[in-house]
Steps between C-alpha positions, in 0.01 A plus 500: 500500500564337836578136550492323836819300541440361847233520769534382860181498706686417824704823493251703297759581234455532126792536260409679176687585182407798283649760266565853624468819291846450344408143396728349765389177665422554868449226759333609820386321812181619667396390848180574686581525869189664643439204733860517624454866590185413697691230691786744567253757636347240734844384619600862559180564700563185710865587570594626845844569643405313818515170309879516519570624855680244714550255212787391283312593182771716347377433147142570402293540186515860373366489143334300223621613159346364177735314264483763226588783740773293669665419166491868405658590835773241447585671171497851644626454859695175474492212746360591845806351674733709286306827527292490821490881540324550165251220575425645845454844348259356241300313766491803732382730220137595567409432135585133556320453833243268339772233477583521874349248742600661829546829677799719556797552273786272402 
């Protein structure tokens, strides 16, 4: 039996509690981020390297990561400032390209 603990329409997250096969209580957070992936695809299509030539824009938007995925990455990779190589490797991985909003590699 599943029970919804919390639902947030703004972020598209639902927190549920249920029992697994060994009768242990499990709390999981589910997030639908299909719309975010569509926005990322559009931002990636609109991105051009020429937007940054001759400017002082040394920092630019490279990814949009859903909350659930970001929290999982914090647990596995640690803080981005403390482990930038692992975060760059994750973002540059072709399996994660749907989260990127621009071209090139980090």
